[in-house]
C-alpha positions in Angstrom: 0.0 0.0 0.0 1.4 3.4 -1.0 2.0 6.0 1.6 0.7 9.5 0.9 2.4 12.6 2.1 1.7 16.4 2.0 4.0 16.8 -1.1 2.1 14.2 -3.0 -1.3 15.8 -2.4 -3.0 17.2 -5.6 -4.3 20.7 -4.9 -6.2 21.3 -8.2 -9.4 20.0 -9.6 -10.1 17.9 -12.7 -12.3 20.6 -14.3 -9.6 23.2 -14.1 -7.0 20.9 -15.8 -9.5 20.1 -18.6 -10.2 23.8 -19.1 -6.5 24.6 -19.5 -6.0 21.8 -22.0 -9.0 23.0 -24.1 -7.7 26.6 -24.1 -4.3 25.4 -25.4 -5.9 23.4 -28.2 -8.0 26.4 -29.3 -4.9 28.6 -29.5 -3.1 26.0 -31.6 -6.1 25.8 -34.0 -6.3 29.6 -34.2 -2.7 29.8 -35.3 -3.3 27.2 -38.0 -6.5 28.8 -39.4 -6.3 31.5 -42.1 -8.5 34.5 -42.7 -10.4 32.8 -45.6 -11.4 30.0 -43.1 -13.5 32.5 -41.2 -15.4 33.5 -44.3 -16.2 30.3 -46.2 -17.5 30.3 -49.8 -21.3 30.1 -49.7 -21.5 28.9 -53.2 -23.4 31.9 -54.6 -23.1 32.2 -58.3 -22.3 35.6 -59.9 -25.3 37.1 -61.6 -25.2 38.0 -65.3 -26.9 41.4 -65.2 -27.1 41.6 -69.0 -29.6 38.6 -69.0 -31.9 40.2 -66.3 -35.0 42.2 -67.1 -35.6 45.7 -65.8 -37.9 44.5 -63.0 -35.4 41.9 -62.0 -32.6 44.5 -61.9 -34.7 46.7 -59.7 -35.3 43.8 -57.3 -31.6 43.1 -57.1 -30.9 46.8 -56.4 -33.5 47.0 -53.7 -32.2 43.9 -52.1 -28.5 44.7 -52.2 -28.5 48.6 -52.2 -31.9 49.9 -51.0 -30.4 53.5 -50.7 -29.2 53.6 -54.3 -32.4 54.8 -55.9 -32.8 57.7 -53.5 -29.2 58.8 -54.1 -29.8 58.7 -57.9 -32.8 60.9 -57.4 -30.6 63.2 -55.3 -28.2 63.6 -58.3 -31.1 64.8 -60.5 -32.2 67.3 -57.9 -28.6 68.4 -57.4 -28.2 69.4 -61.1 -31.4 71.5 -61.1 -30.6 73.1 -57.7 -27.0 74.0 -58.7 -28.3 75.7 -62.0 -30.8 77.8 -60.1 -28.2 78.8 -57.5 -25.8 80.0 -60.2 -28.6 82.0 -61.9 -29.6 83.6 -58.6 -25.9 84.1 -57.6 -26.6 82.3 -54.3 -23.1 81.7 -53.0 -24.2 79.8 -49.9 -26.5 77.6 -52.0 -23.6 76.8 -54.4 -21.4 75.8 -51.5 -24.1 73.4 -50.2 -24.4 71.9 -53.7 -20.7 71.3 -53.9 -20.7 69.7 -50.5 -23.6 67.4 -51.5 -21.7 66.5 -54.8 -18.6 65.6 -52.8 -20.6 63.2 -50.5 -22.3 61.6 -53.5 -19.0 61.1 -55.2 -17.6 59.3 -52.1 -20.7 57.1 -52.0 -20.2 56.1 -55.7 -16.6 55.4 -54.9 -17.6 53.0 -52.2 -20.0 51.2 -54.5 -17.3 51.0 -57.2 -15.1 49.2 -54.8 -17.9 46.7 -54.0 -18.4 47.7 -50.4 -21.7 47.7 -48.6 -22.7 51.4 -48.0 -26.3 51.0 -46.8 -25.4 51.9 -43.1 -22.5 54.1 -43.9 -22.5 57.6 -42.3 -22.1 59.2 -45.8 -25.7 58.2 -46.6 -27.0 60.0 -43.5 -24.9 63.1 -44.4 -26.4 63.2 -47.9 -29.9 63.1 -46.5 -29.1 65.9 -44.0 -27.5 68.2 -46.7 -30.6 67.6 -48.9 -32.9 68.7 -46.2 -30.9 71.9 -45.7 -31.0 72.7 -49.4 -34.8 72.0 -49.6 -35.5 74.2 -46.6 -33.3 77.1 -48.0 -35.2 76.8 -51.3 -38.6 77.1 -49.6 -37.3 80.1 -47.6 -36.0 81.8 -50.8 -39.4 81.3 -52.5 -41.2 82.8 -49.5 -38.8 85.8 -49.6 -39.4 86.3 -53.3 -43.2 86.3 -52.8 -42.9 88.8 -50.0 -40.8 91.1 -52.2 -43.3 90.9 -55.0 -46.2 91.8 -52.6 -44.2 94.8 -51.3 -43.5 95.9 -54.8 -47.1 95.6 -55.8 -48.2 97.6 -52.8 -45.6 100.3 -53.5 -46.8 100.6 -57.1 -50.4 100.9 -56.0 -49.4 103.7 -53.5 -47.6 105.6 -56.3 -50.6 105.4 -58.6 -52.8 106.7 -55.8 -50.5 109.7 -55.2 -50.4 110.6 -58.9 -54.2 110.3 -59.2 -54.7 112.8 -56.3 -53.6 115.6 -58.6 -51.3 117.4 -56.1 -53.8 117.4 -53.3 -52.6 116.7 -49.7 -53.5 113.3 -48.3 -55.5 113.3 -45.2 -54.0 111.6 -42.1 -55.3 108.2 -41.2 -56.8 107.0 -37.9 -53.4 105.7 -36.7 -51.7 109.1 -37.1 -54.7 110.8 -35.4 -54.4 108.5 -32.3 -50.7 109.1 -32.1 -51.0 112.8 -32.4 -53.4 113.2 -29.5 -54.5 116.7 -28.1 -51.8 119.3 -28.8 -52.2 123.0 -27.8 -51.5 125.4 -30.7 -48.2 127.3 -30.1 -46.3 130.1 -31.8 -43.7 129.1 -34.4 -40.8 130.2 -32.1 -42.2 128.1 -29.2 -41.9 125.0 -31.3 -38.2 125.3 -31.7 -36.5 125.3 -28.2 -33.1 126.2 -29.6 -34.2 129.3 -31.4 -36.4 130.3 -28.5 -33.5 130.2 -26.0 -31.2 132.1 -28.4 -33.8 134.9 -28.8 -34.2 135.1 -25.0 -30.5 135.5 -24.6 -30.2 138.2 -27.2 -33.0 140.2 -25.6 -31.4 140.0 -22.1 -28.0 141.0 -23.6 -29.5 144.2 -25.2 -31.0 145.2 -21.9 -27.7 144.7 -20.0 -25.7 146.7 -22.6 -28.1 149.6 -22.6 -28.1 149.6 -18.7 -24.3 149.5 -18.3 -23.3 151.4 -21.4 -21.4 148.5 -22.9 -20.7 148.7 -26.5 -20.8 145.8 -28.9 -17.2 144.9 -29.6 -18.1 144.0 -33.2 -19.2 147.6 -33.9 -16.3 149.6 -32.4 -15.0 150.9 -35.7 -18.4 152.0 -36.9 -19.7 155.6 -36.6 -22.3 155.8 -34.0 -23.1 159.6 -34.1 -22.6 162.3 -31.5 -23.2 161.4 -27.9 -25.0 164.7 -27.0 -26.6 165.2 -30.4 -25.7 167.6 -33.2 -26.0 171.4 -32.7 -26.7 173.2 -35.9 -25.7 176.7 -34.7 -22.3 175.7 -33.3 -19.3 176.2 -35.6 -16.0 174.7 -34.5 -14.0 175.2 -37.8 -11.3 177.9 -38.1 -11.8 180.5 -40.8 -8.6 181.1 -42.8 -7.8 184.7 -43.8 
């Protein structure tokens, strides 16, 4: 009978040892496998698109690339929008058209390389840019309608003025309400600046006459005799 000691005692479990062996085998298989082994050939035959009818082509497109038809429609709208933007000289609209064309070109490049682009972010970007262009187009149409209405109203107003034959137009109710009750005043009372100037000139004349101050601007002018002119007084010397 064999004698067991502490050194001979197995401290692990059978399940742990089996798990370690399985992990080592998986690592060996992983090193052996190639990339093609993860994507096996499903045996799909390549379609000959020349033999398909138009309806069958549309079914293939909707199945493989459901977003393609919408982007083709975006290309048609882009051509029309860019022409209108150039005619109207809308610089911002032209910039948006260029941005949309750049995104569509990138999508076409992805499809040319055979990549799946249905869930690619570029598709979402194309839709967002299209929404911005459409909203700007609607806003521009509304602005044009408003400008036309304003022009028509102005033309009607000009015709009414010419038809009045030089007569003054009466004030409307809005102007009457704003005017309110105003006391009639003299013309000088309406202009505060002129009123204060005239008040100053009046006070200045009173002060000069009281104190005998002469106007410095009129010092060189002849102001007459201070005591008046005596007709009988002769101050000239008679030469003999």
